[in-house]
N, C-alpha and C positions, 0 to 999 in steps of 0.2 A: 617550119613552126617557130624555131628559135629566132629567125630573122624577123618574123612577124611580131613576136613578143618584144624584141628589141626596139623595133620601130614604135610600137605602142607605148613602151616604157618611156622612150625619149619624148614622145608627143605629150604624154600626160605630165611628166615630172619636170621638164625644163623650166616652165614658169615658176613652179614651186621652188626649184633649186635656186633660181635667181632671187626669188623673194627671201629665201632663207639667208642668202649671202648678203642681200641688202640689209636685212635686220641685224645680222652680225656686224656689218660695217657700221651701222648707226649706233649700235651698242658700244663699239670700240671708241668711236668719236666722242660719245657722251662721257665715257669713263676718262678719256684723255682731258676733256674740258673740266671735269670735276677736279682732276689732279692739278691742272693749271691754276684753277681758282684757289686751291689750297696753298700753292707755292706763292701766289701773289699776296695772300694774307701773311705768310711767313716773311716775305720781303718787307712788307709794311711794318711788322713788328720789329724786324731786325734793323730797319732804318730808324725807327724810334729809339732803339737801344743805342745806336750810333750817335744820334743827336743828344741823348742824355749823357752819354760818356764824354762827348765833346764839351758840353756845358759844365760838367763836373771838373773837367781838366782846366777849363778856362777860369773857373772860380777858385781853384786851388792857389795856395801861396807858393809862388815860384821858389822861395827860399827853402821850402820844405821838399827836398829832393826825393826823399823816400815816397812821399805821398804822390807827388806829381809823376814819378816813374811808374807807380802802380796804376794810376789813372790813365797814363799814356798807354800802358800795356793793355788795359781793358778796352780802351778806344780802338787800338789796332786790331784786337780780337773781334770786336764788333764789326769793324770794317771788313775783316776777312770773311766773317759769317755772311755779311750782305753779298759779298762777291761770290761766295759758293752758291748761294740761293739763285743769284742772277744767272750763273752758269747753268744751273739745273733748269731754269726757266727757258734759256735759249735752246738747250738740248731737247726739252719737252716740245717746244714750239716746232722745232725741226722735225720731230717725230709726228706732230699733228698735221703738218702741212700736206703730206701725201694723203692722209686720210680725208682731208676736206674735199678732194676731188670726187665727183660723183662717179661711182663705178658702174652705173647702169649700162652705159654704152659698151664698156669693156666686157661686162658679163654677158650681154647679148651676143657679142662677137665670139666670146669663149663658148657659149652654148652652141652656136652654129658650127664651130670647129669641132666640138665634141660630137655632134651628130655626124659630121663628115668622117671623123675617125671611127666612130662606132660602126657605121654602114660600109666602111671600106672593106672589101673582101680580103685585103692583105692584113687586116688587123687580127691578131691572134686572140684566142679565147682567154689566155693568161692576162693580156693587157686589159681586156674588158672586165675581168674580175678585179684587177687592181683599180680600175676606174670606179667600179661599183662600190668597192670597199672604202674608197676615198670619199664618196658622196653619201653613202647610205649607212645609217646607224643600225637599223635592224629591219627585217622583213618578216611579217607575221602572215601565215597562210591559214585561211579557213575554207570550209566547204559549204556551199549553199546547195543542199541536196534537192530542194524543190526546183531550182533553176539549173541544176547540173553545171554549176560554175565554181571556179576557184576564186576566192576573194583574197587579193594580196594587199595588205596594209603596209605601206613603205614609210618608215620613220627616217627622215633625212637629217643629216647633221646640220644643226641650225634651228631645229625645232618644228619644221613643217612636216605634216603627215599627208599622204595621198593614198587613194584606194584605186585598185585596178582589178577589174573582173575579167577572167579568162574562161573559155569553155573548158569544162572538165573532160579530160580524155578518158574514154571508157575502155577498160581492159578486162579481159577475163582473169580468172584466178591463175596465179603463177607462183613460182617459188621465190620471188624476189621480195616478199613481204618480210617485215621484221617480226621475229617471234614475240609473243605476248610476254614471255618471261623477261626478254631483254627490255621491253618497253617498261615493265614494272620496275626493273632494276634501275633504269635511267630515271624513273620517277623518284626513287628513293635517293639516288645520288644528287639529283638536282636540288634537293633540300639543303645541301651543304657545299656543292661544288659548281664551278663555272663550266661552260660547255667544253672549254679546252681541257680542263681536268677530266671530265667525264670521257671524252674521246681518248685520252691517254690510258684511262683505266680499262676501257673496253679493248683497246689494242693490246695492252699488256696481257690481258687474259685470253687473247686469241679469238675475239669475236670480230666478225666482219659484217658489213652491210648485206642486205639481201642480194645485191649484185656482186658480192665478193670483194668490195673495196674496203680499205682501211677507213676508220672513223676519223672525221675532222670536226673542228668547231662548227662549220657550216652545216654538216650533216646532222650533228646532234641538235642544232637549233631547228633545222627542218623537221626532225623527228619530234621534237617537243611541240612545235607549232601544230603539226598535223594531229598529234594526240592530246593537245590542250594541256601540256605539262608546264606549269609555271617555271620560269627561270630563276636561277639563284640571284638574290639581291643582297650583296654584302652590307649595304647601308641600313637595312631593316633589322629589327630585333631578331636575334637568332632563336627560333623555336626548335631547331634541330642542330646538334653539334656532333663533332667526332669523339671517339673514345678518349683521346688525349685531353681534349677540352672538357669533356664530361668528368674525367678524373680530377682535373684542376678545379672544376666547379664544386666537386664534393670535398676536395682537399685530401684525396687519397691517391695511392699510386695507380698507374694504368694497369699494372699486373693484378692488383687487388680487384679492380673493377672488371677486368677481363675474366677472372676466375668466377666472379659472381654471375656474369653473363652466361658463361659456360654451364653453370649450375642451374640456370633458368631463373635466378632471382631477379635479375634486371633484364627487361626486354630490350632488344637492340636488333637492328638490321645490318646484315653483312652480305650484300648482293654478290660480291666476287672474292675469290680467295686472295687475289692480289689487289686489294682495294680497301677504302676506309670503312670503319664501322659508323653507323648512323643512329644516334640516340636522341630521344625526345627530352627536351628540357622539363616538360611536365612530369616525366617518369622520375627524373632526378629529385624532384620536389616531393615525390611520393614517400609512403611509409617504408617500403622496402629499401630504397636508396638511402634514406636517412638512417635506417637501422644499420645498414652496411657502414655508413660513415661513422656512426658511434662505436661500432665494434672495431673498426680500423684504428680508432684513437686509443683503444685499450692496448692493442699490440701492434703498433705501427711498423715495427721492423720485421715482422714475420707474417706476410700475407697468407701463408699457408694455414695459419691457425683459424682463418675465417672459413675453412672448408667445413661442410657439414659432416656430421659423424657418419653419414651414409657413404662417405668416400674416403675411408681410412687409408687406402692403398694408392691414392692418386699420385703421391710423391714417393712411392716406394723406390728404394735404391736398386731394385732388381729389374 
């Protein structure tokens, strides 16, 4: 089955991979051309400055040595600037020349070599994984229950997307499923953490996959895709943050915030003992968090005074 999937993936994605590479190549050439045009404009301006410096030098009184020396210095500086720009133009053109070659034929040849390598029985699984990671940005898996198919959406590096449908393998109930509690914990952690970080948290807390393997970035990504859990996007506005960031947001100490969480004043999620707290930004803008902030300002050096009178012995010395 793995060989059949490999052949199908190569058959479907090779044209897309070539298209993505061609688009990336064209973009690089366009950017190089824009830079060259800017350098040419700089050279024109610098040449005008040289001509002006020369005319000023020629018009100066030769007897006034101080003036002529200064004008000569400016003229030389202008000439040096022109030379520097011309060197940069030559270097840039040398970099552009290889890009002007149409890579289509080379890419076609590379694609055929890739297929030969992939289908070679001597090719290891590790090498195939390295090739896949080089070409693929992300693979999203969905299930079409009505057609009993798996829908694989492949996001290629370069911006091209392809879709692949595979028959869904029917299995009976077995002990290899991921517990619901673990899926819920991953859902919480994915609000603030990448797949790499989540895998590390699960491993540190002694959790294994249903098949008894350690968690990896790829396994977390597969778990998220299967359960429709959105991935962490650091560039977007953070609606969920860690305890440390939440304390900074309120302008109080992490210890003060943690005590408030323990007392139930501030709701927060803590899926694993050895892992981060997850707090909603909306909660921090709420009345309870703002009241905590104001109380902390009154006695900032002694977070224990924020304790409720219902807990007088929490910091007992005994």
